[in-house]
N, C-alpha and C positions, 0 to 999 in steps of 0.2 A: 450583536455582541459575541455570539458563539463563533461566527465566521471570523471575526477579528481575532479571537483567542486562538483559533486554528492557524491563522496566518502568522501570528506572532510566535506560536509554539512550533512552527515548522523549522525554525532555526535552532531549536533545542533538542539535542540528542542525549538520552539517558543511557549510560553504559549498563549492559547486562552481563558481559563477560570481561575478564581482565584483558587489558591490552598486551599483546605479545609484540615485542620489538624484534625485527630481523633486518638483515642487509640485503638489498637487491641491487644487482648490477644493471644499470640503464645505459644503453648506447647513446652517444651524441656525436655531433659533427659527422654526419653521413655514415655513422656506424664505425668510424675509425677508432674512436676512443670509448672507453667504458668508465662510468662513474659509479662508485658505491654510494647508495643512499640508505638511510635508516628509515624504515617504514613501520607502521603499526598495523596490527590485525586484531579485530574484535567485533563484537555484535552490540549494537545500540538500538534503542527504540525511540522513535521520533515523537515528541510531545504533541505537535499539531497534526501529524499524519497518522498517528496510531492511537495514542492514549486518549486524547479528547474525543475523537470520533467513536471509539469503543465505549467510553463512558456514556456518551449521548445515545448510542445504540442500545445499551442496557436500560437506560431510562425509557426510551421508546418501546423497548421489548416488554416492559411492565404494562404498557397500555394496549398491546395488540395480542391477538391469538397466536400461540406459539407454532403450531404445525405449519400453516402456510408460509410463515416467515422463515422457518428452518428450511423448507423446500426451496424457497427463493434464494436463500443464502447458499445452500449447497449447489444449486444451479449456477449461481454467480461465481462460486469458488472454482467450479469446473471450467467455466468460460475464461475466467481470469488466468487460471493455470495454463490453459492451452494457448492463450494469446500473449502471455508474458514472455519476453525475451531477455536473456541475460547478456548485457553489453559490458565488456571489460572496461573498467574505469568509471562506469556509471552505475552499475548494479542492475536491477530489474527495471525494464521499460515496458510500459503498457500503453496501448492506444488510448488517448485521453477521453474520447467521447463514447467508447464502447461500454464501459461499466454503467454510466448513467442511463443510457438508452435501454440496455438489457434489464437493469434492475427495475426501471419504470415499467417496462413491458411485463415482466414476471409479476410485479406487484398488482398491476391492473387486471391481470388474468386470474391470479390466485386469491387476492383479497382486496377487491376494489374499494370497500368501505374504509380500509386503513392503508390505502395505497401509498400515501406520502411517508408514513412511518416505516412501512415495509420496504419501500425503495431505498430509504436511507440506510436501514439496518442491513439489508441484503447487499447493497452496493458497497458499503464500507467494510463490513465483516467478510463478505465474499472476496473482495479485492485483496484485503490483507492476508486472508488465509490462502487463497489461490495463487496470488502473484508473489507475495513475500515469503510466507512461512513454508509453503510447500516447495519453494525453490531455494531454500537456504543452502542445501548441500551443493547445488549447481553453482550458486554464487561464490561459495568459498573455494571451489575448484577453479573457476574461471577468473575471478577477480579478487585476489588477496587484498586485504586492507580492511578498513572500517566498514562494516555492513550495517545499514540502518533500516530497521523494519518500519515501514511507513514513510520513508524518506525518498529523496531523489525522484526517480521516474514514476514511482507509485503514488507519491503525494499528489501529483496533478490529478490522477484518476480519482483518488479519494476525495479531494477538495471539490472536484466537479460533480461527483456523485452527490455530495451534500447539497449542492446548489441546483444542478440541472435536473436530477431525477425527482427531487421534490417539486420543482416547478412543473415538470411534465405531468406529474400525477395530481397536483393540487387543483388544476383548472379543468 
Protein backbone atom coordinates (compact mmCIF):
# COMPACT_ATOMS: atom_id res chain seq x y z
CA UNK A 1 0.00 0.00 0.00
CA UNK A 2 2.82 2.40 0.90
CA UNK A 3 4.68 1.70 -2.34
CA UNK A 4 1.45 2.34 -4.25
CA UNK A 5 1.02 5.69 -2.44
CA UNK A 6 4.61 6.62 -3.29
CA UNK A 7 4.02 5.81 -6.97
CA UNK A 8 0.76 7.79 -7.10
CA UNK A 9 2.32 10.66 -5.14
CA UNK A 10 5.22 10.91 -7.57
CA UNK A 11 3.08 12.95 -9.95
CA UNK A 12 2.12 15.50 -7.27
CA UNK A 13 4.43 18.46 -6.64
CA UNK A 14 3.64 20.86 -3.79
CA UNK A 15 4.95 24.41 -4.31
CA UNK A 16 7.37 25.75 -1.69
CA UNK A 17 8.16 29.09 -3.32
CA UNK A 18 6.20 31.43 -5.55
CA UNK A 19 6.53 30.87 -9.26
CA UNK A 20 8.47 33.57 -11.04
CA UNK A 21 7.62 34.09 -14.69
CA UNK A 22 10.30 35.14 -17.16
CA UNK A 23 10.89 35.12 -20.91
CA UNK A 24 13.57 32.93 -22.47
CA UNK A 25 14.75 33.09 -26.07
CA UNK A 26 14.99 29.62 -27.54
CA UNK A 27 16.65 29.05 -30.92
CA UNK A 28 14.87 26.86 -33.46
CA UNK A 29 15.24 25.81 -37.08
CA UNK A 30 19.03 25.27 -36.99
CA UNK A 31 19.46 28.35 -34.79
CA UNK A 32 18.39 30.76 -37.52
CA UNK A 33 15.31 31.97 -35.67
CA UNK A 34 14.63 32.74 -32.03
CA UNK A 35 11.38 32.32 -30.23
CA UNK A 36 10.41 33.93 -26.92
CA UNK A 37 8.81 31.55 -24.46
CA UNK A 38 7.32 32.25 -21.07
CA UNK A 39 8.80 29.94 -18.42
CA UNK A 40 8.32 29.56 -14.69
CA UNK A 41 10.88 29.21 -11.94
CA UNK A 42 10.26 27.94 -8.43
CA UNK A 43 10.86 25.12 -5.95
CA UNK A 44 8.41 22.29 -5.26
CA UNK A 45 8.53 19.16 -3.14
CA UNK A 46 7.35 15.85 -4.56
CA UNK A 47 4.74 13.99 -2.50
CA UNK A 48 5.84 10.46 -3.49
CA UNK A 49 9.56 11.19 -3.78
CA UNK A 50 10.06 13.25 -0.63
CA UNK A 51 7.14 13.74 1.76
CA UNK A 52 5.85 10.16 2.05
CA UNK A 53 9.36 8.59 2.32
CA UNK A 54 10.36 11.17 4.96
CA UNK A 55 7.22 10.44 7.01
CA UNK A 56 7.89 6.70 6.78
CA UNK A 57 11.52 7.32 7.78
CA UNK A 58 10.43 9.26 10.90
CA UNK A 59 8.06 6.42 11.79
CA UNK A 60 10.92 3.90 11.46
CA UNK A 61 13.28 6.22 13.34
CA UNK A 62 11.07 5.90 16.42
CA UNK A 63 11.73 2.14 16.36
CA UNK A 64 15.53 2.18 15.97
CA UNK A 65 18.57 3.44 17.90
CA UNK A 66 19.41 6.97 16.73
CA UNK A 67 23.23 7.06 16.60
CA UNK A 68 23.95 4.30 14.02
CA UNK A 69 21.06 5.49 11.83
CA UNK A 70 22.41 9.06 11.84
CA UNK A 71 25.92 7.83 10.93
CA UNK A 72 24.51 5.78 8.03
CA UNK A 73 22.39 8.75 6.89
CA UNK A 74 25.37 11.12 6.93
CA UNK A 75 27.46 8.61 4.96
CA UNK A 76 24.64 8.23 2.42
CA UNK A 77 24.31 12.01 2.10
CA UNK A 78 28.04 12.29 1.36
CA UNK A 79 27.91 9.50 -1.24
CA UNK A 80 24.74 10.91 -2.85
CA UNK A 81 26.21 14.40 -3.00
CA UNK A 82 29.36 13.14 -4.71
CA UNK A 83 27.51 10.93 -7.22
CA UNK A 84 24.70 13.34 -8.07
CA UNK A 85 25.00 15.21 -11.38
CA UNK A 86 23.02 18.27 -12.35
CA UNK A 87 21.66 17.81 -15.88
CA UNK A 88 20.10 20.85 -17.60
CA UNK A 89 16.43 20.27 -18.25
CA UNK A 90 16.21 17.25 -15.94
CA UNK A 91 17.58 18.43 -12.60
CA UNK A 92 19.60 16.13 -10.36
CA UNK A 93 20.40 12.67 -11.69
CA UNK A 94 21.71 9.88 -9.48
CA UNK A 95 22.71 6.32 -10.44
CA UNK A 96 19.61 4.32 -9.46
CA UNK A 97 21.16 1.28 -7.76
CA UNK A 98 23.95 3.00 -5.82
CA UNK A 99 21.85 4.34 -2.89
CA UNK A 100 20.13 1.01 -2.12
CA UNK A 101 23.37 -0.97 -2.19
CA UNK A 102 25.31 1.46 -0.01
CA UNK A 103 22.46 2.01 2.45
CA UNK A 104 22.07 -1.76 2.87
CA UNK A 105 25.83 -2.14 3.33
CA UNK A 106 26.06 0.61 5.96
CA UNK A 107 23.02 -0.73 7.79
CA UNK A 108 24.32 -4.28 7.95
CA UNK A 109 27.67 -3.04 9.28
CA UNK A 110 26.40 -0.45 11.78
CA UNK A 111 23.16 -1.94 13.11
CA UNK A 112 22.42 -5.46 11.78
CA UNK A 113 19.46 -6.08 14.13
CA UNK A 114 17.57 -3.08 12.65
CA UNK A 115 19.14 -3.19 9.19
CA UNK A 116 15.91 -2.97 7.18
CA UNK A 117 14.70 0.10 9.06
CA UNK A 118 18.11 1.73 8.96
CA UNK A 119 18.64 1.09 5.25
CA UNK A 120 15.31 2.70 4.39
CA UNK A 121 15.94 5.73 6.62
CA UNK A 122 19.57 6.24 5.55
CA UNK A 123 18.78 5.64 1.89
CA UNK A 124 15.83 8.00 1.61
CA UNK A 125 16.99 10.80 3.89
CA UNK A 126 20.61 10.55 2.76
CA UNK A 127 19.60 10.68 -0.90
CA UNK A 128 17.24 13.61 -0.39
CA UNK A 129 19.77 15.58 1.62
CA UNK A 130 22.85 14.73 -0.44
CA UNK A 131 21.44 14.73 -3.95
CA UNK A 132 18.63 17.29 -3.81
CA UNK A 133 18.95 19.70 -0.90
CA UNK A 134 22.74 20.16 -0.99
CA UNK A 135 22.60 20.71 -4.77
CA UNK A 136 19.77 23.30 -4.84
CA UNK A 137 22.11 26.21 -5.61
CA UNK A 138 23.79 24.30 -8.46
CA UNK A 139 20.44 23.32 -9.92
CA UNK A 140 19.17 26.90 -9.90
CA UNK A 141 22.28 28.09 -11.75
CA UNK A 142 22.35 25.33 -14.37
CA UNK A 143 18.69 24.60 -14.93
CA UNK A 144 16.23 27.45 -14.46
CA UNK A 145 12.65 26.33 -14.18
CA UNK A 146 10.62 24.36 -11.67
CA UNK A 147 12.87 22.44 -9.27
CA UNK A 148 11.33 19.44 -7.55
CA UNK A 149 12.84 18.07 -4.34
CA UNK A 150 12.44 14.31 -4.54
CA UNK A 151 11.30 14.38 -8.15
CA UNK A 152 12.71 13.45 -11.56
CA UNK A 153 16.14 11.74 -11.42
CA UNK A 154 16.22 11.36 -7.64
CA UNK A 155 12.77 9.75 -7.39
CA UNK A 156 14.12 6.58 -9.01
CA UNK A 157 16.86 6.32 -6.40
CA UNK A 158 14.50 6.97 -3.50
CA UNK A 159 11.87 4.52 -4.75
CA UNK A 160 14.52 1.83 -5.31
CA UNK A 161 15.99 2.45 -1.86
CA UNK A 162 12.60 1.71 -0.40
CA UNK A 163 12.36 -1.60 -2.19
CA UNK A 164 15.88 -2.92 -2.88
CA UNK A 165 17.67 -1.94 0.32
CA UNK A 166 14.97 -3.42 2.51
CA UNK A 167 15.05 -6.67 0.50
CA UNK A 168 18.84 -6.80 0.72
CA UNK A 169 18.81 -6.44 4.49
CA UNK A 170 15.67 -8.40 5.36
CA UNK A 171 16.95 -11.79 4.22
